[in-house]
N, C-alpha and C positions, 0 to 999 in steps of 0.2 A: 510402394505406398506404405507409409508408417502406420502401424496398427497398435492399438492398446493391447497389452497382454491379457490373457484370460484370467478370470478370478481364480485364486487358489482354492483348494478344497476347504482349507481352514485359514482364516485371517490371523496374522501374527498379533501379538499383544503390544507391539511397539507403536505408540501413537504417531510416529513420524514415518513408519515403514510397515504398514499393515499387509502389504503384498510381499514382504520379505525380498525386496529388490536389492541387487548390487548396483548402487547408484552410479559408481564409477563406470561399470560396464554399460549401464543404460545411457550415460552421457556419450560414451564412445560410439554407440550404435545410432545416435541421432544423425539424420542426413545433414550433409554440409550445406549451409545456406548460401555461402559465397559472400557473406557480409557479417559484421558483428552486430549484436543486439544492444540497444541502449535501455537500461533499466532506470526509469526516472523516479523510482520511489523505493528507497530502502533505508535501513537504520543500521549502519555498520559502526559498531562500537565494541570496545574491549580490545586491548592491545594484543592479547593472546588469541582471542576468538577470531580476530580479523585475519590472522595467518591461516586459520583453517578455512575460512570463507573464501579467500581470494582464488585459490586453485579450483575450487568447486564452481565459482562463477565463470571462470575461464573455460572450464570443461564443458559447461552448458551453453557456451557461445556468447557470454556477456562481454562486450567490449568496453563498456563504460557504465558505471553505476553512479547515480546521483543519491547521495546519502545524507540523512539527518544525523550527523556526527557531532559530538560535543565540540564546541569551539576550541577548547583547550587541547584537543587531540588532532585538530585539523593539520597542523604542520607535520606531525609524525606520520599521519595517514597519507598525506600528499607525498612525503619523502619515500614512504614505503611502497605506494602503489602508483605513483606518477599519474599519467593520463588516464588510467583505468578508473579513477574516482574523481568526482566533483562533489560539491557540498551544497546542502540546503540549510538555510538559516533556521535555527530552533532556539527557544528560550532556555534558560538555565533551570532545568527541571529539579535540580537538587538544592537550589537556593532556599534558605530558611524563610525568607520574606517573599511569599508568593505574589503579593500585590506588587512589589517592586519588580520581581523577576518577570512577571507577565505584563507589567505595565511599562513605566518609563524605562526600566532596566532593559526591556526587550528592544526598545528603540536604539539604545546604545549598542546592544548586541548585534542588531541588524547592520549597523554602520561598521562594526568590527569585522563581521563576516564579509561584508562587501569589500572591505579593504584587502581581504584575502582572496578576492576574485569570485566569490559566491554570487550566483545569478538568480537564485530562487529563494523566496522567503516563505516559511510555512506558518499558517494560522490554523491552529488546532481548535476546531469548534464542534467537536462531538457533543452530544447532550450532556456529557459529564462535566463540561465547562461550567455548567450551572453550579455544581458542587464546589468547583474551584472558587467561583465567585462568592459563594456563601462563606467559605473559609476566609476569603479576603474581605468580607464585610459587605459585599454587594452582589446579589445574584446575577445582575445584568452587567457585571464588570467586563466580561469578555465577549459580549454580544458582537457579532460580526459587523453590525452597522452602528455600534455604540461609539462614544467619544474616544475611548482609549484605542480600540482597533482602528478607528479612522485616523488617529495620529500616527499609528504604526504604518498604515497603508500609505499615508502621505510620505513618510520616510522612504518606503519601498519605491514609490512612484518617483520621488526626487532622485533616487539612486539608480533608476532604470532597471528595476528588478521585476521578475515574474512572481506572481502570488500563487501559492498552493494552499488549498484548504481542505480540511476534513469536515464535512457537514453530515449531520444525521448519523445513523448507525443501522445495522441490519433490522429488517422487519422482526426477526426473532427476538431482538433485544427490546423492541417496543412492546412485544407481546409478553415478555417475561421479566424484563429488568426495569423498564421505564413505565411502570404501571401507575405511578403517581402523576396523573395528567395535569393536576394543578401546578406541579413543580416542573415537569419536563415538556408538557404540551404533547401534541400529536406530531408524527414524523414530518408532515408537510409544513408545519409551523416553522421548522428550522430552515426552510428555503426562502422565506420572506426576507430575512436579513441578508442572505446570499444574493438574492436578486438586487437588492438595494446597493450592495457593495459593487456588484458587477456593473450596474448602471452608473455609479459615481466614479469608479476608477476604471479607465479604459485600457490599462495595461493587460497583457495576457494573463489568464488565470488557468490553473489546473485544479479541478475538483477531484480529489483522490477517491479511489475505490469505486470507479464508475459513478462518480458524483454522489456516492452514498445511496444509490437506488438501482442496483442491477436487477432488482425484482421487477422494475417497471420501465421497460425501454420506451414506451410511449411517453411517459413523463419526461425522461431524459431527452427525447426527441424535441419536445416542446421547449425544454430549458435551453438546449443548444440553439434552437431556432430563434429564441428571443434574445440571446446574448452571444453575439458573434465573437466576443473576446474569450469565451469559455472553451476549455479543453477538459477532457476526462482522462484519468489513468486507470489501468486495469488491475491495480494492486489489491492485496488482501486475498491470498490464495484460497483459503477455505471458503470464504464468502463468495468469491467469483465461481469456484467450482460448483458450489451448491446451487447458486441462483442462476448463473448463466446457463448451467446445464438443464434448467427447466424450460428454457425457451427453444422453440424449433430452430434447427440450424439455419434455415432460410431466413428466419427473422433476424438472427444475429448477423448473418452476412449482409442482409439488406441494411441494417443499422450501420454497420461498419463502412459499407460502401457509401451510404448517404453522407456520413460524417468523416469520410476519408481525410486524414491529415489532422483531425481533431481528437482522435482517440490514441493514447500513447501507452506503450507497454510499461508495466511496473509490477513488482513482486511483493513489496512490503516485507522483504526478508529482514529479520532482526537478529543481530549478533551481539552477544555480551559475554564477558568472562564468567558470569554466573553459570553459563551452560557447561562449563568445563569441569565443575566440581560437584560432588554430592553434598548433602547437608541442607540446612535451612536456607531458603532463598527469600530475598526481599520483595520479589514481584512474581506475579503469575507467569509472566514471560520467562523469568529466570528459571522457573520450575519445569520448563519444557525439555530440558536436557540436563544431565548430571555427569557427563564424561565427554572427552574429546570425540569418541566414536559416536555417541548420541548426538552431539552438536553437528557432526558431519552429516548425519542423516537428516537432522532437522533442517539444515540449510539446503541440502541437495533436494529434499522432497518438494520444496516450493518451486524450484526451477523445473524439476521433472514434471510435476503436475500441470504447471501452466503451459510448458511447451507441448506436452502431450494433448492438452485440451485444445490448443490453437492449431496444432499441426496434424494430429493423428485422426484416424477413424476408429469406430467401434466404441465399446463401453466396458468399463471395469469399475470395481469399487475404488474410490480415491484412497491412496495410501496414507492419507492424513486424517486422523480422527477429528471429528467435528462435534464438540460438546453441545453446540446449539441445537442439534437434533434432539438430544435428551432433555435439554432445557425446556423445549416447547412441547415435547411429546414423550414424557418419561415412561409412559405405559408401553411405548413401541420401540424405544431406543435406549441403549446404554451409553456411558460416557466415552467408550472407545469406538462407537459406530461412526461410519463415514458415509457420505452420499455417493451416488454414482458419478463417476468421471466420464463424461461423454465427449468424444473427440469431434471437433468442428471441421477439421481438414480445410482450413482456409485456403482460397486460391493463392498462388505464390506471390502475385503482385500485391494483393491486399495484405498478406502476411508481412511483406517487406515494409510497407507503409506503417503498419502497427508496430513492428519491432524496431524500426530505425528511422525511416524518412520523416515521419510526423514529428518526432523529437528534434531531428536536425533542423527542420524548417522553423519550428517554434524557437529553438535556442538561437538561431541566426538573427532573431529579432531583438535579442537582449544584449 
């Protein structure tokens, strides 16, 4: 029986390795599954960083990764990693004209990705899309049921693609970041456009990060019941560890059993060459590591935490700092604190469906 390690007497200061683990050794001690894992949600970018990431993914049993990789880097990544990577369509986040890049320019990009064999298209609709719309001159510009998104979904439908979307954000963010309700609305408000899109477009959908609501499995149960074309992925490690760990094990297993085949494994692992160097970084994500060694632990920590959550028994502090704890309760938590990592010890047959079979079945339809 795989068990979580005991908590050390003192937690390390490393935000990606508070348990001071040797992640290579940890990967080697994981039990053999007898099959490869499919990670349906990652962001592999950075020509140098991807070379650090690939052996880590293999060591943790990942057979294939579906990655939101820049279109311009797809040929090199495919040449470098072969069948171990497939791609998810994303807009040009660096284009100076956001209205074009996220509007008609995205339709052109969807078509170009599809020509390269991409089967999934991503529609990022976290509440921050409202800020993007404001910058583009229209707060509703990227509404999931709005005219522009509808045209993009029509293109995806015509090309026989699967839609992936990020809807809502953690409850912690609505408590501390999205406090302007006139601007961002309430969390549940963000599901009305999703429901409309699901009803209008019958192709398969993947709602990332447990549909944006791992805090409320009853809500997700109703959402899946109402929309047979909807699937969820388990990506966003810190969020999943924090919130799924609050549910009783029997409740999690009951949910996965009921929706067997519609819950897919994902990590949301993000790689970038910014992780390999010290100095000023352009993004919050880039500041998560500043050397190849730190990047290694950053990437490995996501695989370790998720595999241990799904497969192991016991409880230990998560090795990954979770600043959301301090964001909502600064009197009780510091920025390096992490939640408990609780092992769910899924039954072997259910684990295989989550790790592999659900994704294979879904992708066979595209």
